[in-house]
Every structure is written in C-alpha cells, then in structure tokens.
NUZASE-971266 format. One record per atom (N, C-alpha, C): residue in three letters; atom name; y, z, x. Coordinates in Angstrom, 2 decimals. Layout:
Ala:CA:Y:Z:X
...
//
This chain:
Unk:N:-63.19:94.91:113.67
Unk:CA:-62.98:93.53:113.72
Unk:C:-63.67:92.83:112.49
Unk:N:-62.83:92.06:111.69
Unk:CA:-63.20:91.39:110.40
Unk:C:-64.39:90.48:110.53
Unk:N:-65.18:90.60:109.55
Unk:CA:-66.43:89.71:109.52
Unk:C:-66.03:88.20:109.57
Unk:N:-64.89:87.84:108.87
Unk:CA:-64.46:86.40:108.98
Unk:C:-63.22:86.21:109.73
Unk:N:-62.77:85.17:110.22
Unk:CA:-61.55:84.99:110.82
Unk:C:-60.35:85.32:109.91
Unk:N:-59.31:85.54:110.37
Unk:CA:-57.99:85.99:109.51
Unk:C:-57.62:84.83:108.67
Unk:N:-57.70:83.52:109.06
Unk:CA:-57.35:82.45:108.21
Unk:C:-58.19:82.35:106.93
Unk:N:-59.49:82.70:107.10
Unk:CA:-60.37:82.65:106.02
Unk:C:-60.09:83.90:105.02
Unk:N:-59.96:85.15:105.54
Unk:CA:-59.55:86.19:104.84
Unk:C:-58.26:86.06:104.02
Unk:N:-57.26:85.41:104.57
Unk:CA:-55.94:84.95:103.89
Unk:C:-56.18:84.14:102.76
Unk:N:-56.98:83.19:102.82
Unk:CA:-57.21:82.37:101.76
Unk:C:-58.15:82.87:100.51
Unk:N:-59.14:83.71:101.10
Unk:CA:-59.81:84.55:100.02
Unk:C:-58.92:85.52:99.23
Unk:N:-58.10:86.14:100.08
Unk:CA:-57.32:87.05:99.35
Unk:C:-56.37:86.46:98.30
Unk:N:-55.65:85.26:98.71
Unk:CA:-54.84:84.59:97.72
Unk:C:-55.68:84.27:96.36
Unk:N:-56.88:83.94:96.61
Unk:CA:-57.60:83.49:95.40
Unk:C:-58.09:84.38:94.38
Unk:N:-58.07:85.85:94.95
Unk:CA:-58.51:86.87:94.06
Unk:C:-58.05:86.97:92.72
Unk:N:-56.66:86.66:92.57
Unk:CA:-55.80:86.79:91.39
Unk:C:-56.01:85.66:90.52
Unk:N:-56.56:84.51:91.11
Unk:CA:-56.71:83.20:90.32
Unk:C:-57.90:82.99:89.87
Unk:N:-58.98:83.74:90.01
Unk:CA:-60.30:83.51:89.67
Unk:C:-60.52:83.84:88.13
Unk:N:-61.00:83.02:87.48
Unk:CA:-61.25:83.31:86.00
Unk:C:-62.54:84.17:85.81
Unk:N:-62.70:85.05:84.78
Unk:CA:-63.79:85.85:84.66
Unk:C:-65.06:84.96:84.50
Unk:N:-66.12:85.36:84.84
Unk:CA:-67.40:84.56:84.77
Unk:C:-67.90:84.73:83.39
Unk:N:-68.34:83.68:82.70
Unk:CA:-68.61:83.57:81.34
Unk:C:-69.70:84.67:81.12
Unk:N:-69.72:85.27:79.86
Unk:CA:-70.55:86.43:79.53
Unk:C:-72.02:85.83:79.62
Unk:N:-72.36:84.63:79.10
Unk:CA:-73.69:84.23:79.12
Unk:C:-74.27:83.95:80.58
Unk:N:-73.36:83.60:81.38
Unk:CA:-73.69:83.46:82.89
Unk:C:-73.80:84.70:83.53
Unk:N:-73.20:85.70:83.23
Unk:CA:-73.44:86.90:83.77
Unk:C:-74.82:87.45:83.37
Unk:N:-75.22:87.25:82.05
Unk:CA:-76.63:87.75:81.84
Unk:C:-77.54:86.94:82.41
Unk:N:-77.44:85.61:82.85
Unk:CA:-78.35:84.79:83.51
Unk:C:-78.46:85.13:85.02
Unk:N:-77.30:85.43:85.53
Unk:CA:-77.16:85.85:86.97
Unk:C:-77.83:87.25:87.13
Unk:N:-77.80:88.08:86.24
Unk:CA:-78.42:89.35:86.33
Unk:C:-79.79:89.25:86.16
Unk:N:-80.35:88.37:85.23
Unk:CA:-81.70:88.06:85.00
Unk:C:-82.47:87.48:86.35
Unk:N:-81.68:86.73:86.97
Unk:CA:-82.17:86.09:88.24
Unk:C:-82.36:87.00:89.20
Unk:N:-81.35:87.78:89.30
Unk:CA:-81.18:88.89:90.53
Unk:C:-82.20:90.10:90.27
Unk:N:-82.28:90.50:88.97
Unk:CA:-82.97:91.70:88.67
Unk:C:-84.26:91.69:87.94
Unk:N:-84.52:90.34:87.50
Unk:CA:-85.78:89.98:86.71
Unk:C:-85.86:90.13:85.39
Unk:N:-84.66:90.73:84.71
Unk:CA:-84.55:90.83:83.36
Unk:C:-82.92:90.94:82.84
Unk:N:-82.68:90.75:81.54
Unk:CA:-81.36:90.70:81.14
Unk:C:-80.80:92.11:81.22
Unk:N:-79.39:92.15:81.39
Unk:CA:-78.79:93.59:81.58
Unk:C:-79.19:94.54:80.56
Unk:N:-79.12:94.23:79.23
Unk:CA:-79.59:95.13:78.13
Unk:C:-80.89:95.82:78.35
Unk:N:-81.79:94.97:79.16
Unk:CA:-83.25:95.59:79.36
Unk:C:-83.26:96.18:80.58
Unk:N:-82.37:96.08:81.58
Unk:CA:-82.23:96.73:82.91
Unk:C:-81.63:98.07:82.81
Unk:N:-80.48:97.98:82.19
Unk:CA:-79.52:99.26:82.09
Unk:C:-79.66:99.81:80.64
Unk:N:-79.27:101.32:80.70
Unk:CA:-79.29:101.85:79.31
Unk:C:-78.07:101.33:78.68
Unk:N:-76.90:101.03:79.23
Unk:CA:-75.71:100.46:78.75
Unk:C:-75.27:99.48:79.73
Unk:N:-74.66:98.29:79.27
Unk:CA:-73.91:97.37:80.09
Unk:C:-72.74:96.77:79.40
Unk:N:-71.61:96.83:80.07
Unk:CA:-70.50:96.26:79.43
Unk:C:-70.24:94.83:79.74
Unk:N:-70.41:93.94:78.91
Unk:CA:-70.24:92.64:79.12
Unk:C:-68.89:91.92:79.70
Unk:N:-67.87:92.82:79.41
Unk:CA:-66.41:92.52:79.71
Unk:C:-66.34:93.07:81.30
Unk:N:-65.97:92.37:82.36
Unk:CA:-65.74:92.98:83.62
Unk:C:-64.53:93.90:83.40
Unk:N:-64.51:95.00:84.17
Unk:CA:-63.33:95.93:84.25
Unk:C:-62.48:95.75:85.58
Unk:N:-63.02:94.96:86.50
Unk:CA:-62.46:94.58:87.77
Unk:C:-62.94:93.39:88.42
Unk:N:-61.90:92.68:89.00
Unk:CA:-62.31:91.62:89.92
Unk:C:-62.38:92.05:91.32
Unk:N:-63.39:91.60:92.14
Unk:CA:-63.57:92.13:93.57
Unk:C:-63.73:91.04:94.31
Unk:N:-63.85:91.24:95.64
Unk:CA:-64.01:90.05:96.59
Unk:C:-65.26:89.29:96.16
Unk:N:-64.98:88.03:95.68
Unk:CA:-66.00:87.11:95.44
Unk:C:-66.87:87.36:94.14
Unk:N:-66.32:88.20:93.36
Unk:CA:-67.00:88.41:92.08
Unk:C:-66.24:89.31:91.11
Unk:N:-67.04:90.07:90.32
Unk:CA:-66.47:90.96:89.40
Unk:C:-67.24:92.16:89.06
Unk:N:-66.87:93.25:88.47
Unk:CA:-67.63:94.38:88.26
Unk:C:-67.63:94.70:86.91
Unk:N:-68.81:95.14:86.43
Unk:CA:-69.15:95.63:85.11
Unk:C:-69.56:97.02:85.02
Unk:N:-69.14:97.73:83.90
Unk:CA:-69.65:99.15:83.87
Unk:C:-71.08:99.14:83.21
Unk:N:-71.94:100.08:83.70
Unk:CA:-73.22:100.14:83.18
Unk:C:-73.61:101.74:83.37
Unk:N:-74.70:102.08:82.56
Unk:CA:-75.42:103.25:82.79
Unk:C:-76.81:103.16:83.13
Unk:N:-77.53:103.98:83.78
Unk:CA:-78.83:103.88:84.00
Unk:C:-79.34:105.30:84.20
Unk:N:-80.31:105.89:83.56
Unk:CA:-80.67:107.24:83.69
Unk:C:-79.48:108.29:83.73
Unk:N:-78.75:108.10:82.84
Unk:CA:-77.46:108.97:82.54
Unk:C:-76.50:108.96:83.85
Unk:N:-76.57:107.88:84.71
Unk:CA:-75.69:107.70:85.87
Unk:C:-74.88:106.58:85.52
Unk:N:-73.44:106.97:85.69
Unk:CA:-72.56:105.76:85.71
Unk:C:-72.73:104.79:86.79
Unk:N:-72.67:103.47:86.51
Unk:CA:-72.74:102.54:87.61
Unk:C:-71.54:101.41:87.58
Unk:N:-71.38:100.83:88.66
Unk:CA:-70.47:99.85:88.87
Unk:C:-71.40:98.64:89.22
Unk:N:-71.67:97.61:88.40
Unk:CA:-72.41:96.60:88.79
Unk:C:-71.56:95.38:89.27
Unk:N:-71.73:94.97:90.41
Unk:CA:-70.92:93.98:90.97
Unk:C:-71.75:92.64:90.80
Unk:N:-71.17:91.55:90.24
Unk:CA:-71.79:90.36:90.12
Unk:C:-71.12:89.27:90.87
Unk:N:-71.62:88.63:91.80
Unk:CA:-71.13:87.62:92.66
Unk:C:-70.88:86.37:91.90
Unk:N:-69.74:85.68:92.26
Unk:CA:-69.46:84.52:91.57
Unk:C:-70.54:83.45:91.89
Unk:N:-71.13:82.61:91.00
Unk:CA:-72.00:81.76:91.33
Unk:C:-71.65:80.67:92.18
Unk:N:-72.64:80.30:93.30
Unk:CA:-72.26:79.41:94.16
Unk:C:-71.30:79.74:95.37
Unk:N:-70.68:80.87:95.26
Unk:CA:-69.63:81.34:96.29
Unk:C:-70.27:81.35:97.76
Unk:N:-71.45:81.92:97.94
Unk:CA:-72.02:81.93:99.24
Unk:C:-72.28:80.68:99.88
Unk:N:-72.77:79.80:99.11
Unk:CA:-73.08:78.30:99.45
Unk:C:-71.74:77.81:99.91
Unk:N:-70.64:77.92:99.09
Unk:CA:-69.46:77.33:99.37
Unk:C:-68.76:77.89:100.52
Unk:N:-68.94:79.22:100.88
Unk:CA:-68.32:79.71:102.12
Unk:C:-68.95:79.17:103.29
Unk:N:-70.47:79.28:103.20
Unk:CA:-71.42:78.63:104.34
Unk:C:-70.77:77.30:104.59
Unk:N:-70.70:76.37:103.63
Unk:CA:-70.45:75.04:103.75
Unk:C:-69.16:74.90:104.52
Unk:N:-68.14:75.62:104.03
Unk:CA:-66.83:75.65:104.65
Unk:C:-66.67:76.02:106.07
Unk:N:-67.43:77.10:106.47
Unk:CA:-67.50:77.62:107.68
Unk:C:-68.25:76.60:108.63
Unk:N:-69.28:75.96:108.17
Unk:CA:-69.90:74.90:109.02
Unk:C:-68.91:73.78:109.15
Unk:N:-68.32:73.25:108.00
Unk:CA:-67.47:72.12:108.18
Unk:C:-66.26:72.40:109.07
Unk:N:-65.75:73.56:109.03
Unk:CA:-64.52:73.81:109.73
Unk:C:-64.71:74.61:111.05
Unk:N:-65.96:75.22:111.09
Unk:CA:-66.24:75.95:112.33
Unk:C:-66.41:75.15:113.67
//
C-alpha cells in the first residue's frame, strides 16, 4: 500500500522531470544545516553537480573513508509544502 494516495503520487511523478537542479550554494547550506558542516568538510570528496534527480530532491556523489556514497538532498521546503497540501485537501 503506497504511503500517499495515488492522486498525490501521480502529481509528484509528473513533477520529477520538471524540477530544476538545486543551486550549488543552497546545496552547501542544506548539508551544513543537516550535518553541521559544509560538504567539503564532512566528506572526503563531494560532487557539487547532482548526478540524478530523485523523489523530492537530487543525489550527489561523495566519498567518505574510501566508501563511495550517494548523498540525497531534499528540495528545500518540500516537506512543508506536502504537509500543507495534505491538510488543505485532506
């Protein structure tokens, strides 16, 4: 059973291809807010250019302790936007 009703999933799916990449400066700020420091200080390497768009965000390549990582960064404000819409339409 899906987490969201099918009508929401359909709308979200349509928007995946139309989302612009998150600004590189904002990516740095979001990671600092979430992890307490900028990506270049948290990871051994961090690619500022996203390699994939994913549900409600984008993914960046990074390494840490010789391990390849995929760092998913959620679009800013998306959780609040979904919660507001669910309450309003629920």
